[in-house]
N, C-alpha and C positions, 0 to 999 in steps of 0.2 A: 505494501499500499502506498504509497504515495502521499505528502499531504503539505502546503503551502504550511504553514504550524513552529515555527526555527524552535520555540516552546515546547521539545517535548521532557516531562519528566515520566518512567517509570517507577514505580509500588503495586502492592501489593492490595484491596480489596477491602479494608475491617468492616465494615455495615455498609445498610441500605434499607435505609428508612421511606417507607411503600409512602405515595400519600393521591387524594387524590388523580390529581392530571400529569404530579410531578413526582420525582423521589427524590429522597434525597443520598448521595452516596459516599461515602469518607473513603478519603486514600491516603495508608500508610507511605512515603514517602520517602523514609525513616530517619535518624535519628532524635527522635519521638514528630518530626512532621506531620502533622495532615493537611489534604487536600477534602473539601469539601463544592461537591458537586453535582448539583440541580438539576436531574439532563427528565426527560417526558420519560411515564410508566413503558411505553411502547418502545424506550431506547435500548430499558433497562433490558427490555426482552427480549423485542430485538438482539441488543448483544452478547445479549444469557448470564447476564452479571453475578456471578453467585461470591461470598464470603469467602478471602480465601484470594480468587482469582489473581495473576498477573495483566498489568494492564500497564497502561501511556496512558498521562493526561495531556493534556494540546492546549497551549493556550493562544488564544489567539485575541488580541485587542484593542483598538483604534486610540483607550487608552488607560496609562495606568494611573495609579496617583495614591499617594503616599500619606501618613499625616500624622501629628508625634501630637 
């Protein structure tokens, strides 16, 4: 698979919390860092995601904000 997103981070799914339309998927990328992605329930089913799955998180955004 080729994809234009340059920010690609490997990790393992630690939890999936279903919702009415979107589910919350938590991915452990190491060193105690968890990335949470909210994706459609349809996408979760299509990807056949489950806890323990090795996945790649792709980050593509037009804006990246930092607050302090």
